[in-house]
N, CA, C, O and the ligand as a Tripos MOL2 file, in Angstrom:
@<TRIPOS>MOLECULE
protein
  297   295    75     0     0
PROTEIN
NO_CHARGES

@<TRIPOS>ATOM
      1 N           8.4400  -10.5010   12.6840 N.3       1 MET1
      2 CA          9.4470   -9.7550   11.9410 C.3       1 MET1
      3 C           9.5960   -8.3610   12.4360 C.2       1 MET1
      4 O           8.6010   -7.6600   12.6250 O.2       1 MET1
      5 N          10.7940   -7.9400   12.6510 N.am      2 ALA2
      6 CA         11.0170   -6.6010   13.2720 C.3       2 ALA2
      7 C          10.7290   -5.4970   12.2470 C.2       2 ALA2
      8 O          10.3730   -4.3850   12.6350 O.2       2 ALA2
      9 N          10.8730   -5.7760   10.9730 N.am      3 ASP3
     10 CA         10.6890   -4.7400   10.0200 C.3       3 ASP3
     11 C           9.4620   -4.8470    9.1880 C.2       3 ASP3
     12 O           9.4360   -4.5430    7.9960 O.2       3 ASP3
     13 N           8.3680   -5.3280    9.9170 N.am      4 SER4
     14 CA          7.0590   -5.4090    9.2280 C.3       4 SER4
     15 C           6.6510   -4.0460    8.6760 C.2       4 SER4
     16 O           6.8370   -2.9950    9.2900 O.2       4 SER4
     17 N           6.0800   -4.1350    7.4710 N.am      5 MET5
     18 CA          5.5990   -2.9560    6.8510 C.3       5 MET5
     19 C           4.0650   -2.9550    6.8330 C.2       5 MET5
     20 O           3.4120   -3.9750    6.6110 O.2       5 MET5
     21 N           3.5510   -1.8050    7.0680 N.am      6 TYR6
     22 CA          2.1470   -1.6140    7.0380 C.3       6 TYR6
     23 C           1.6750   -0.6100    6.0050 C.2       6 TYR6
     24 O           2.3660    0.3800    5.7630 O.2       6 TYR6
     25 N           0.5850   -0.8150    5.4210 N.am      7 TRP7
     26 CA         -0.0160    0.2500    4.5730 C.3       7 TRP7
     27 C          -0.5210    1.3180    5.5380 C.2       7 TRP7
     28 O          -1.2280    0.9890    6.4910 O.2       7 TRP7
     29 N          -0.1800    2.5860    5.3180 N.am      8 ALA8
     30 CA         -0.5230    3.6430    6.2780 C.3       8 ALA8
     31 C          -0.5370    4.9490    5.4460 C.2       8 ALA8
     32 O           0.0480    5.1010    4.3740 O.2       8 ALA8
     33 N          -1.2970    5.8800    6.1000 N.am      9 ALA9
     34 CA         -1.3900    7.2820    5.5160 C.3       9 ALA9
     35 C          -1.2370    8.2320    6.7350 C.2       9 ALA9
     36 O          -1.5240    7.8640    7.8740 O.2       9 ALA9
     37 N          -0.7760    9.4550    6.4430 N.am     10 PRO10
     38 CA         -0.6020   10.3790    7.4620 C.3      10 PRO10
     39 C          -1.9340   10.8400    8.0140 C.2      10 PRO10
     40 O          -2.8350   11.1220    7.2250 O.2      10 PRO10
     41 N          -2.1090   10.9340    9.3100 N.am     11 CYS11
     42 CA         -3.3440   11.4650    9.9450 C.3      11 CYS11
     43 C          -3.5370   12.8650    9.5380 C.2      11 CYS11
     44 O          -2.5700   13.5990    9.3330 O.2      11 CYS11
     45 N          -4.8420   13.2860    9.4050 N.am     12 LYS12
     46 CA         -5.1140   14.6380    9.0520 C.3      12 LYS12
     47 C          -5.1610   15.5720   10.2680 C.2      12 LYS12
     48 O          -5.1820   16.7940   10.1220 O.2      12 LYS12
     49 N          -5.1780   15.0080   11.4100 N.am     13 GLU13
     50 CA         -5.2730   15.7800   12.6550 C.3      13 GLU13
     51 C          -4.0290   15.8910   13.5000 C.2      13 GLU13
     52 O          -3.9190   16.7590   14.3660 O.2      13 GLU13
     53 N          -3.0600   14.9680   13.2270 N.am     14 CYS14
     54 CA         -1.7780   15.0220   13.9640 C.3      14 CYS14
     55 C          -0.6970   14.5560   13.1100 C.2      14 CYS14
     56 O          -0.9260   14.3390   11.9210 O.2      14 CYS14
     57 N           0.4790   14.3800   13.6140 N.am     15 SER15
     58 CA          1.5970   13.9910   12.7430 C.3      15 SER15
     59 C           1.7860   12.5050   12.7270 C.2      15 SER15
     60 O           2.7970   11.9850   12.2560 O.2      15 SER15
     61 N           0.7960   11.8350   13.2480 N.am     16 GLY16
     62 CA          0.9570   10.3470   13.3240 C.3      16 GLY16
     63 C           0.6030    9.6750   12.0050 C.2      16 GLY16
     64 O           0.0770   10.3100   11.0910 O.2      16 GLY16
     65 N           0.8900    8.4150   11.9200 N.am     17 MET17
     66 CA          0.5570    7.6290   10.7250 C.3      17 MET17
     67 C          -0.6550    6.6750   11.1340 C.2      17 MET17
     68 O          -0.6720    6.1000   12.2220 O.2      17 MET17
     69 N          -1.6120    6.5560   10.2340 N.am     18 VAL18
     70 CA         -2.8210    5.7300   10.4760 C.3      18 VAL18
     71 C          -2.5440    4.4590    9.6500 C.2      18 VAL18
     72 O          -2.3360    4.5080    8.4380 O.2      18 VAL18
     73 N          -2.5520    3.3230   10.3630 N.am     19 GLY19
     74 CA         -2.3080    2.0260    9.6770 C.3      19 GLY19
     75 C          -3.5380    1.4030    9.2130 C.2      19 GLY19
     76 O          -4.6050    1.5870    9.7990 O.2      19 GLY19
     77 N          -3.4180    0.6220    8.1090 N.am     20 TYR20
     78 CA         -4.4980   -0.0860    7.5100 C.3      20 TYR20
     79 C          -4.2960   -1.5930    7.7960 C.2      20 TYR20
     80 O          -5.0320   -2.1990    8.5740 O.2      20 TYR20
     81 N          -3.2820   -2.1660    7.1450 N.am     21 ARG21
     82 CA         -3.0330   -3.5970    7.4570 C.3      21 ARG21
     83 C          -1.5950   -3.8240    6.9390 C.2      21 ARG21
     84 O          -0.9330   -2.9420    6.3920 O.2      21 ARG21
     85 N          -1.1740   -5.0790    7.1600 N.am     22 ASP22
     86 CA          0.2690   -5.3540    6.7810 C.3      22 ASP22
     87 C           0.3540   -5.4600    5.2380 C.2      22 ASP22
     88 O          -0.5980   -5.8390    4.5560 O.2      22 ASP22
     89 N           1.5260   -5.1110    4.7460 N.am     23 VAL23
     90 CA          1.8330   -5.2110    3.3180 C.3      23 VAL23
     91 C           2.1150   -6.6990    3.0410 C.2      23 VAL23
     92 O           2.8810   -7.3670    3.7370 O.2      23 VAL23
     93 N           1.4330   -7.1780    1.9610 N.am     24 ARG24
     94 CA          1.6250   -8.5910    1.5430 C.3      24 ARG24
     95 C           2.4890   -8.6140    0.3320 C.2      24 ARG24
     96 O           2.6080   -7.6220   -0.3890 O.2      24 ARG24
     97 N           3.0990   -9.7560    0.1050 N.am     25 TYR25
     98 CA          4.0450   -9.8390   -0.9600 C.3      25 TYR25
     99 C           3.6170  -11.0120   -1.8260 C.2      25 TYR25
    100 O           3.0020  -11.9430   -1.3050 O.2      25 TYR25
    101 N           3.9060  -11.0160   -3.0970 N.am     26 ILE26
    102 CA          3.4890  -11.9610   -4.0540 C.3      26 ILE26
    103 C           4.7520  -12.5410   -4.7110 C.2      26 ILE26
    104 O           5.6570  -11.8190   -5.1300 O.2      26 ILE26
    105 N           4.7680  -13.8860   -4.7790 N.am     27 LEU27
    106 CA          5.8750  -14.4960   -5.5370 C.3      27 LEU27
    107 C           5.4010  -14.6650   -6.9880 C.2      27 LEU27
    108 O           4.3310  -15.2110   -7.2530 O.2      27 LEU27
    109 N           6.2290  -14.1810   -7.9090 N.am     28 ASP28
    110 CA          5.8760  -14.3580   -9.2950 C.3      28 ASP28
    111 C           6.4040  -15.7120   -9.8050 C.2      28 ASP28
    112 O           6.9420  -16.4770   -9.0050 O.2      28 ASP28
    113 N           6.2770  -16.0260  -11.0490 N.am     29 ALA29
    114 CA          6.6100  -17.3170  -11.5920 C.3      29 ALA29
    115 C           8.1150  -17.6390  -11.4830 C.2      29 ALA29
    116 O           8.5170  -18.8020  -11.4570 O.2      29 ALA29
    117 N           8.8880  -16.6290  -11.4240 N.am     30 ARG30
    118 CA         10.3850  -16.8170  -11.2330 C.3      30 ARG30
    119 C          10.7660  -16.8220   -9.7980 C.2      30 ARG30
    120 O          11.9630  -16.8750   -9.5160 O.2      30 ARG30
    121 N           9.8740  -16.7730   -8.8690 N.am     31 GLY31
    122 CA         10.2000  -16.7320   -7.4690 C.3      31 GLY31
    123 C          10.6340  -15.3950   -6.9140 C.2      31 GLY31
    124 O          11.1780  -15.3030   -5.8140 O.2      31 GLY31
    125 N          10.3780  -14.3450   -7.7080 N.am     32 VAL32
    126 CA         10.7250  -12.9860   -7.2210 C.3      32 VAL32
    127 C           9.6420  -12.4350   -6.3720 C.2      32 VAL32
    128 O           8.4720  -12.4630   -6.7520 O.2      32 VAL32
    129 N          10.0010  -11.9320   -5.2260 N.am     33 ARG33
    130 CA          9.0510  -11.3460   -4.3240 C.3      33 ARG33
    131 C           8.6880   -9.9210   -4.6940 C.2      33 ARG33
    132 O           9.5610   -9.0550   -4.7370 O.2      33 ARG33
    133 N           7.4280   -9.6650   -4.9600 N.am     34 THR34
    134 CA          7.0700   -8.3250   -5.3360 C.3      34 THR34
    135 C           5.9120   -7.8890   -4.3340 C.2      34 THR34
    136 O           5.1170   -8.6990   -3.8570 O.2      34 THR34
    137 N           5.9010   -6.6270   -4.0840 N.am     35 GLN35
    138 CA          4.9230   -6.0860   -3.2090 C.3      35 GLN35
    139 C           3.6040   -5.9770   -3.8770 C.2      35 GLN35
    140 O           3.5180   -5.5930   -5.0430 O.2      35 GLN35
    141 N           2.5840   -6.3040   -3.1680 N.am     36 GLU36
    142 CA          1.1470   -6.2080   -3.6850 C.3      36 GLU36
    143 C           0.8950   -4.7030   -3.9590 C.2      36 GLU36
    144 O           1.5180   -3.7910   -3.4150 O.2      36 GLU36
    145 N          -0.0990   -4.5560   -4.8700 N.am     37 THR37
    146 CA         -0.6640   -3.1740   -5.0600 C.3      37 THR37
    147 C          -2.0890   -3.2140   -4.5240 C.2      37 THR37
    148 O          -2.7800   -4.2230   -4.6680 O.2      37 THR37
    149 N          -2.5310   -2.1280   -3.9100 N.am     38 LEU38
    150 CA         -3.8420   -2.1200   -3.3370 C.3      38 LEU38
    151 C          -4.8980   -1.6710   -4.4510 C.2      38 LEU38
    152 O          -4.6180   -0.8520   -5.3260 O.2      38 LEU38
    153 N          -6.0850   -2.2680   -4.3320 N.am     39 PRO39
    154 CA         -7.0960   -1.8120   -5.3000 C.3      39 PRO39
    155 C          -7.5850   -0.3640   -4.9920 C.2      39 PRO39
    156 O          -7.1740    0.2550   -4.0110 O.2      39 PRO39
    157 N          -8.4200    0.1070   -5.8200 N.am     40 GLU40
    158 CA         -8.9710    1.3970   -5.4430 C.3      40 GLU40
    159 C         -10.0790    1.1930   -4.4660 C.2      40 GLU40
    160 O         -10.7870    0.1870   -4.4450 O.2      40 GLU40
    161 N         -10.1910    2.2640   -3.6130 N.am     41 GLY41
    162 CA        -11.2350    2.0870   -2.5710 C.3      41 GLY41
    163 C         -10.9900    3.0970   -1.4730 C.2      41 GLY41
    164 O         -10.0170    3.8520   -1.4940 O.2      41 GLY41
    165 N         -11.8550    3.0920   -0.5570 N.am     42 ILE42
    166 CA        -11.8540    4.0370    0.6120 C.3      42 ILE42
    167 C         -11.9410    3.2480    1.9210 C.2      42 ILE42
    168 O         -12.7280    2.3100    2.0460 O.2      42 ILE42
    169 N         -11.1480    3.6320    2.8540 N.am     43 ILE43
    170 CA        -11.2220    3.0150    4.1890 C.3      43 ILE43
    171 C         -11.3870    4.0990    5.1920 C.2      43 ILE43
    172 O         -10.9520    5.2390    5.0260 O.2      43 ILE43
    173 N         -12.0530    3.6820    6.2650 N.am     44 GLU44
    174 CA        -12.2430    4.6040    7.4430 C.3      44 GLU44
    175 C         -11.4860    4.0180    8.5930 C.2      44 GLU44
    176 O         -11.6790    2.8710    8.9960 O.2      44 GLU44
    177 N         -10.5950    4.8720    9.1180 N.am     45 ARG45
    178 CA         -9.7520    4.3580   10.1930 C.3      45 ARG45
    179 C          -9.6500    5.4150   11.2850 C.2      45 ARG45
    180 O          -9.7650    6.6150   11.0360 O.2      45 ARG45
    181 N          -9.4360    4.9390   12.4770 N.am     46 ARG46
    182 CA         -9.2540    5.8760   13.6660 C.3      46 ARG46
    183 C          -7.7600    5.9330   13.9460 C.2      46 ARG46
    184 O          -7.0870    4.9020   13.9380 O.2      46 ARG46
    185 N          -7.2470    7.1020   14.1880 N.am     47 CYS47
    186 CA         -5.8760    7.3130   14.4340 C.3      47 CYS47
    187 C          -5.5790    6.8600   15.8900 C.2      47 CYS47
    188 O          -6.2430    7.2600   16.8460 O.2      47 CYS47
    189 N          -4.5240    5.9880   15.9930 N.am     48 ASP48
    190 CA         -4.1010    5.5040   17.2920 C.3      48 ASP48
    191 C          -3.3680    6.5710   18.0990 C.2      48 ASP48
    192 O          -3.1470    6.3620   19.2920 O.2      48 ASP48
    193 N          -2.9790    7.7040   17.5120 N.am     49 HIS49
    194 CA         -2.2570    8.7360   18.1560 C.3      49 HIS49
    195 C          -3.1830    9.7060   18.7810 C.2      49 HIS49
    196 O          -3.0450   10.0060   19.9660 O.2      49 HIS49
    197 N          -4.1190   10.2110   18.0480 N.am     50 CYS50
    198 CA         -4.9610   11.3010   18.5230 C.3      50 CYS50
    199 C          -6.5260   10.9480   18.6010 C.2      50 CYS50
    200 O          -7.3650   11.6970   19.1010 O.2      50 CYS50
    201 N          -6.7830    9.7390   18.0520 N.am     51 GLY51
    202 CA         -8.1840    9.2550   18.1630 C.3      51 GLY51
    203 C          -9.1420    9.7860   17.0910 C.2      51 GLY51
    204 O         -10.3180    9.4240   17.0810 O.2      51 GLY51
    205 N          -8.6380   10.6550   16.1760 N.am     52 ALA52
    206 CA         -9.5050   11.2260   15.1810 C.3      52 ALA52
    207 C          -9.8120   10.1790   14.1110 C.2      52 ALA52
    208 O          -8.9250    9.4410   13.6830 O.2      52 ALA52
    209 N         -11.0880   10.1190   13.6790 N.am     53 ALA53
    210 CA        -11.4330    9.2520   12.6260 C.3      53 ALA53
    211 C         -11.1640    9.9120   11.3080 C.2      53 ALA53
    212 O         -11.3680   11.1190   11.1830 O.2      53 ALA53
    213 N         -10.7260    9.1940   10.3420 N.am     54 GLY54
    214 CA        -10.4470    9.7730    9.0380 C.3      54 GLY54
    215 C         -10.8040    8.8330    7.8980 C.2      54 GLY54
    216 O         -10.8330    7.6230    8.1240 O.2      54 GLY54
    217 N         -11.0640    9.2860    6.7460 N.am     55 VAL55
    218 CA        -11.3240    8.5430    5.5460 C.3      55 VAL55
    219 C         -10.0970    8.6130    4.6940 C.2      55 VAL55
    220 O          -9.5870    9.7100    4.4680 O.2      55 VAL55
    221 N          -9.5970    7.5210    4.2100 N.am     56 PHE56
    222 CA         -8.4020    7.4830    3.3800 C.3      56 PHE56
    223 C          -8.6490    6.7140    2.0890 C.2      56 PHE56
    224 O          -9.2890    5.6630    2.0980 O.2      56 PHE56
    225 N          -8.1610    7.2190    1.0250 N.am     57 ALA57
    226 CA         -8.1610    6.4920   -0.2610 C.3      57 ALA57
    227 C          -7.0450    5.4220   -0.2490 C.2      57 ALA57
    228 O          -5.9090    5.7300    0.1140 O.2      57 ALA57
    229 N          -7.3590    4.1710   -0.6410 N.am     58 LEU58
    230 CA         -6.3830    3.1220   -0.5700 C.3      58 LEU58
    231 C          -5.1460    3.5270   -1.4430 C.2      58 LEU58
    232 O          -4.0100    3.1710   -1.1300 O.2      58 LEU58
    233 N          -5.4230    4.3120   -2.5890 N.am     59 GLN59
    234 CA         -4.4010    4.5980   -3.4240 C.3      59 GLN59
    235 C          -3.3090    5.5310   -2.7240 C.2      59 GLN59
    236 O          -2.1600    5.6260   -3.1560 O.2      59 GLN59
    237 N          -3.7290    6.1330   -1.7250 N.am     60 ARG60
    238 CA         -2.7830    7.1100   -1.0330 C.3      60 ARG60
    239 C          -2.0000    6.4420    0.0500 C.2      60 ARG60
    240 O          -1.1260    7.0930    0.6220 O.2      60 ARG60
    241 N          -2.2310    5.2140    0.3800 N.am     61 LEU61
    242 CA         -1.5240    4.5700    1.4720 C.3      61 LEU61
    243 C          -0.1280    4.1730    0.9570 C.2      61 LEU61
    244 O           0.0490    3.7970   -0.2020 O.2      61 LEU61
    245 N           0.8440    4.2740    1.8620 N.am     62 ARG62
    246 CA          2.2210    3.9420    1.4710 C.3      62 ARG62
    247 C           2.7930    2.9310    2.4600 C.2      62 ARG62
    248 O           2.5080    3.0160    3.6540 O.2      62 ARG62
    249 N           3.5870    1.9850    1.9890 N.am     63 PRO63
    250 CA          4.2210    1.0890    2.9640 C.3      63 PRO63
    251 C           5.0170    1.8330    4.0080 C.2      63 PRO63
    252 O           5.8740    2.6550    3.6860 O.2      63 PRO63
    253 N           4.7230    1.5330    5.2860 N.am     64 THR64
    254 CA          5.3330    2.3450    6.3430 C.3      64 THR64
    255 C           5.8090    1.3170    7.3950 C.2      64 THR64
    256 O           5.1590    0.3050    7.6550 O.2      64 THR64
    257 N           6.9520    1.6280    7.9710 N.am     65 SER65
    258 CA          7.5210    0.7580    9.0130 C.3      65 SER65
    259 C           6.5920    0.8340   10.2090 C.2      65 SER65
    260 O           6.0860    1.8930   10.5800 O.2      65 SER65
    261 N           6.3930   -0.3330   10.7910 N.am     66 VAL66
    262 CA          5.4360   -0.4070   11.9220 C.3      66 VAL66
    263 C           5.8210    0.5010   13.0680 C.2      66 VAL66
    264 O           4.9800    0.8740   13.8850 O.2      66 VAL66
    265 N           7.0180    0.8370   13.1250 N.am     67 LYS67
    266 CA          7.4200    1.7190   14.3360 C.3      67 LYS67
    267 C           6.8620    3.0570   14.2300 C.2      67 LYS67
    268 O           6.8090    3.7560   15.2410 O.2      67 LYS67
    269 N           6.3980    3.5280   12.9980 N.am     68 PHE68
    270 CA          5.7720    4.7590   12.9100 C.3      68 PHE68
    271 C           4.3010    4.7930   13.2780 C.2      68 PHE68
    272 O           3.7050    5.8520   13.4780 O.2      68 PHE68
    273 N           3.7380    3.5940   13.3600 N.am     69 LEU69
    274 CA          2.3050    3.4150   13.6030 C.3      69 LEU69
    275 C           2.0030    3.3920   15.0800 C.2      69 LEU69
    276 O           0.9200    3.8020   15.4970 O.2      69 LEU69
    277 N           2.8800    2.9510   15.8290 N.am     70 VAL70
    278 CA          2.5870    2.8030   17.2550 C.3      70 VAL70
    279 C           2.9700    4.1060   17.9800 C.2      70 VAL70
    280 O           4.0730    4.6170   17.7900 O.2      70 VAL70
    281 N           2.0760    4.6310   18.7940 N.am     71 PRO71
    282 CA          2.3520    5.8070   19.4700 C.3      71 PRO71
    283 C           3.6540    5.6330   20.3870 C.2      71 PRO71
    284 O           3.8400    4.6110   21.0480 O.2      71 PRO71
    285 N           4.4600    6.6240   20.3710 N.am     72 LYS72
    286 CA          5.7240    6.5420   21.2190 C.3      72 LYS72
    287 C           5.2930    6.5050   22.6990 C.2      72 LYS72
    288 O           4.3370    7.1520   23.1290 O.2      72 LYS72
    289 N           6.0330    5.7400   23.4060 N.am     73 LEU73
    290 CA          5.8360    5.6950   24.8810 C.3      73 LEU73
    291 C           6.4850    6.9100   25.4790 C.2      73 LEU73
    292 O           7.5170    7.3870   25.0070 O.2      73 LEU73
    293 N           5.8480    7.4180   26.5570 N.am     74 PRO74
    294 CA          6.4540    8.6130   27.1640 C.3      74 PRO74
    295 C           7.7750    8.2600   27.8510 C.2      74 PRO74
    296 O           8.4300    9.1340   28.4170 O.2      74 PRO74
    297 ZN         -3.9010   11.5140   14.6110 Zn       75 ZN75
@<TRIPOS>BOND
     1     1     2 1
     2     2     3 1
     3     3     4 2
     4     3     5 am
     5     5     6 1
     6     6     7 1
     7     7     8 2
     8     7     9 am
     9     9    10 1
    10    10    11 1
    11    11    12 2
    12    11    13 am
    13    13    14 1
    14    14    15 1
    15    15    16 2
    16    15    17 am
    17    17    18 1
    18    18    19 1
    19    19    20 2
    20    19    21 am
    21    21    22 1
    22    22    23 1
    23    23    24 2
    24    23    25 am
    25    25    26 1
    26    26    27 1
    27    27    28 2
    28    27    29 am
    29    29    30 1
    30    30    31 1
    31    31    32 2
    32    31    33 am
    33    33    34 1
    34    34    35 1
    35    35    36 2
    36    35    37 am
    37    37    38 1
    38    38    39 1
    39    39    40 2
    40    39    41 am
    41    41    42 1
    42    42    43 1
    43    43    44 2
    44    43    45 am
    45    45    46 1
    46    46    47 1
    47    47    48 2
    48    47    49 am
    49    49    50 1
    50    50    51 1
    51    51    52 2
    52    51    53 am
    53    53    54 1
    54    54    55 1
    55    55    56 2
    56    55    57 am
    57    57    58 1
    58    58    59 1
    59    59    60 2
    60    59    61 am
    61    61    62 1
    62    62    63 1
    63    63    64 2
    64    63    65 am
    65    65    66 1
    66    66    67 1
    67    67    68 2
    68    67    69 am
    69    69    70 1
    70    70    71 1
    71    71    72 2
    72    71    73 am
    73    73    74 1
    74    74    75 1
    75    75    76 2
    76    75    77 am
    77    77    78 1
    78    78    79 1
    79    79    80 2
    80    79    81 am
    81    81    82 1
    82    82    83 1
    83    83    84 2
    84    83    85 am
    85    85    86 1
    86    86    87 1
    87    87    88 2
    88    87    89 am
    89    89    90 1
    90    90    91 1
    91    91    92 2
    92    91    93 am
    93    93    94 1
    94    94    95 1
    95    95    96 2
    96    95    97 am
    97    97    98 1
    98    98    99 1
    99    99   100 2
   100    99   101 am
   101   101   102 1
   102   102   103 1
   103   103   104 2
   104   103   105 am
   105   105   106 1
   106   106   107 1
   107   107   108 2
   108   107   109 am
   109   109   110 1
   110   110   111 1
   111   111   112 2
   112   111   113 am
   113   113   114 1
   114   114   115 1
   115   115   116 2
   116   115   117 am
   117   117   118 1
   118   118   119 1
   119   119   120 2
   120   119   121 am
   121   121   122 1
   122   122   123 1
   123   123   124 2
   124   123   125 am
   125   125   126 1
   126   126   127 1
   127   127   128 2
   128   127   129 am
   129   129   130 1
   130   130   131 1
   131   131   132 2
   132   131   133 am
   133   133   134 1
   134   134   135 1
   135   135   136 2
   136   135   137 am
   137   137   138 1
   138   138   139 1
   139   139   140 2
   140   139   141 am
   141   141   142 1
   142   142   143 1
   143   143   144 2
   144   143   145 am
   145   145   146 1
   146   146   147 1
   147   147   148 2
   148   147   149 am
   149   149   150 1
   150   150   151 1
   151   151   152 2
   152   151   153 am
   153   153   154 1
   154   154   155 1
   155   155   156 2
   156   155   157 am
   157   157   158 1
   158   158   159 1
   159   159   160 2
   160   159   161 am
   161   161   162 1
   162   162   163 1
   163   163   164 2
   164   163   165 am
   165   165   166 1
   166   166   167 1
   167   167   168 2
   168   167   169 am
   169   169   170 1
   170   170   171 1
   171   171   172 2
   172   171   173 am
   173   173   174 1
   174   174   175 1
   175   175   176 2
   176   175   177 am
   177   177   178 1
   178   178   179 1
   179   179   180 2
   180   179   181 am
   181   181   182 1
   182   182   183 1
   183   183   184 2
   184   183   185 am
   185   185   186 1
   186   186   187 1
   187   187   188 2
   188   187   189 am
   189   189   190 1
   190   190   191 1
   191   191   192 2
   192   191   193 am
   193   193   194 1
   194   194   195 1
   195   195   196 2
   196   195   197 am
   197   197   198 1
   198   198   199 1
   199   199   200 2
   200   199   201 am
   201   201   202 1
   202   202   203 1
   203   203   204 2
   204   203   205 am
   205   205   206 1
   206   206   207 1
   207   207   208 2
   208   207   209 am
   209   209   210 1
   210   210   211 1
   211   211   212 2
   212   211   213 am
   213   213   214 1
   214   214   215 1
   215   215   216 2
   216   215   217 am
   217   217   218 1
   218   218   219 1
   219   219   220 2
   220   219   221 am
   221   221   222 1
   222   222   223 1
   223   223   224 2
   224   223   225 am
   225   225   226 1
   226   226   227 1
   227   227   228 2
   228   227   229 am
   229   229   230 1
   230   230   231 1
   231   231   232 2
   232   231   233 am
   233   233   234 1
   234   234   235 1
   235   235   236 2
   236   235   237 am
   237   237   238 1
   238   238   239 1
   239   239   240 2
   240   239   241 am
   241   241   242 1
   242   242   243 1
   243   243   244 2
   244   243   245 am
   245   245   246 1
   246   246   247 1
   247   247   248 2
   248   247   249 am
   249   249   250 1
   250   250   251 1
   251   251   252 2
   252   251   253 am
   253   253   254 1
   254   254   255 1
   255   255   256 2
   256   255   257 am
   257   257   258 1
   258   258   259 1
   259   259   260 2
   260   259   261 am
   261   261   262 1
   262   262   263 1
   263   263   264 2
   264   263   265 am
   265   265   266 1
   266   266   267 1
   267   267   268 2
   268   267   269 am
   269   269   270 1
   270   270   271 1
   271   271   272 2
   272   271   273 am
   273   273   274 1
   274   274   275 1
   275   275   276 2
   276   275   277 am
   277   277   278 1
   278   278   279 1
   279   279   280 2
   280   279   281 am
   281   281   282 1
   282   282   283 1
   283   283   284 2
   284   283   285 am
   285   285   286 1
   286   286   287 1
   287   287   288 2
   288   287   289 am
   289   289   290 1
   290   290   291 1
   291   291   292 2
   292   291   293 am
   293   293   294 1
   294   294   295 1
   295   295   296 2
@<TRIPOS>SUBSTRUCTURE
     1 MET1         2 RESIDUE 1 A MET
     2 ALA2         6 RESIDUE 1 A ALA
     3 ASP3        10 RESIDUE 1 A ASP
     4 SER4        14 RESIDUE 1 A SER
     5 MET5        18 RESIDUE 1 A MET
     6 TYR6        22 RESIDUE 1 A TYR
     7 TRP7        26 RESIDUE 1 A TRP
     8 ALA8        30 RESIDUE 1 A ALA
     9 ALA9        34 RESIDUE 1 A ALA
    10 PRO10       38 RESIDUE 1 A PRO
    11 CYS11       42 RESIDUE 1 A CYS
    12 LYS12       46 RESIDUE 1 A LYS
    13 GLU13       50 RESIDUE 1 A GLU
    14 CYS14       54 RESIDUE 1 A CYS
    15 SER15       58 RESIDUE 1 A SER
    16 GLY16       62 RESIDUE 1 A GLY
    17 MET17       66 RESIDUE 1 A MET
    18 VAL18       70 RESIDUE 1 A VAL
    19 GLY19       74 RESIDUE 1 A GLY
    20 TYR20       78 RESIDUE 1 A TYR
    21 ARG21       82 RESIDUE 1 A ARG
    22 ASP22       86 RESIDUE 1 A ASP
    23 VAL23       90 RESIDUE 1 A VAL
    24 ARG24       94 RESIDUE 1 A ARG
    25 TYR25       98 RESIDUE 1 A TYR
    26 ILE26      102 RESIDUE 1 A ILE
    27 LEU27      106 RESIDUE 1 A LEU
    28 ASP28      110 RESIDUE 1 A ASP
    29 ALA29      114 RESIDUE 1 A ALA
    30 ARG30      118 RESIDUE 1 A ARG
    31 GLY31      122 RESIDUE 1 A GLY
    32 VAL32      126 RESIDUE 1 A VAL
    33 ARG33      130 RESIDUE 1 A ARG
    34 THR34      134 RESIDUE 1 A THR
    35 GLN35      138 RESIDUE 1 A GLN
    36 GLU36      142 RESIDUE 1 A GLU
    37 THR37      146 RESIDUE 1 A THR
    38 LEU38      150 RESIDUE 1 A LEU
    39 PRO39      154 RESIDUE 1 A PRO
    40 GLU40      158 RESIDUE 1 A GLU
    41 GLY41      162 RESIDUE 1 A GLY
    42 ILE42      166 RESIDUE 1 A ILE
    43 ILE43      170 RESIDUE 1 A ILE
    44 GLU44      174 RESIDUE 1 A GLU
    45 ARG45      178 RESIDUE 1 A ARG
    46 ARG46      182 RESIDUE 1 A ARG
    47 CYS47      186 RESIDUE 1 A CYS
    48 ASP48      190 RESIDUE 1 A ASP
    49 HIS49      194 RESIDUE 1 A HIS
    50 CYS50      198 RESIDUE 1 A CYS
    51 GLY51      202 RESIDUE 1 A GLY
    52 ALA52      206 RESIDUE 1 A ALA
    53 ALA53      210 RESIDUE 1 A ALA
    54 GLY54      214 RESIDUE 1 A GLY
    55 VAL55      218 RESIDUE 1 A VAL
    56 PHE56      222 RESIDUE 1 A PHE
    57 ALA57      226 RESIDUE 1 A ALA
    58 LEU58      230 RESIDUE 1 A LEU
    59 GLN59      234 RESIDUE 1 A GLN
    60 ARG60      238 RESIDUE 1 A ARG
    61 LEU61      242 RESIDUE 1 A LEU
    62 ARG62      246 RESIDUE 1 A ARG
    63 PRO63      250 RESIDUE 1 A PRO
    64 THR64      254 RESIDUE 1 A THR
    65 SER65      258 RESIDUE 1 A SER
    66 VAL66      262 RESIDUE 1 A VAL
    67 LYS67      266 RESIDUE 1 A LYS
    68 PHE68      270 RESIDUE 1 A PHE
    69 LEU69      274 RESIDUE 1 A LEU
    70 VAL70      278 RESIDUE 1 A VAL
    71 PRO71      282 RESIDUE 1 A PRO
    72 LYS72      286 RESIDUE 1 A LYS
    73 LEU73      290 RESIDUE 1 A LEU
    74 PRO74      294 RESIDUE 1 A PRO
    75 ZN75       297 GROUP 0 **** ****
């Protein structure tokens, strides 16, 4: 899918976004697709842009287009 969405948070060291994992969707009883909500928790992730490790609260992650996660090619 071209428009895959990832849970991501802004890197503390650069302007890049740090990705966690893909956003999953839930079908309710009426067949309506709703976005999952993340539980409370903490993750540690390394930024693909600058390499800095950071700790992020799951509650602060936002669905982000995958194109913001991948470092731009020169
Ligand atoms: Zn960074």
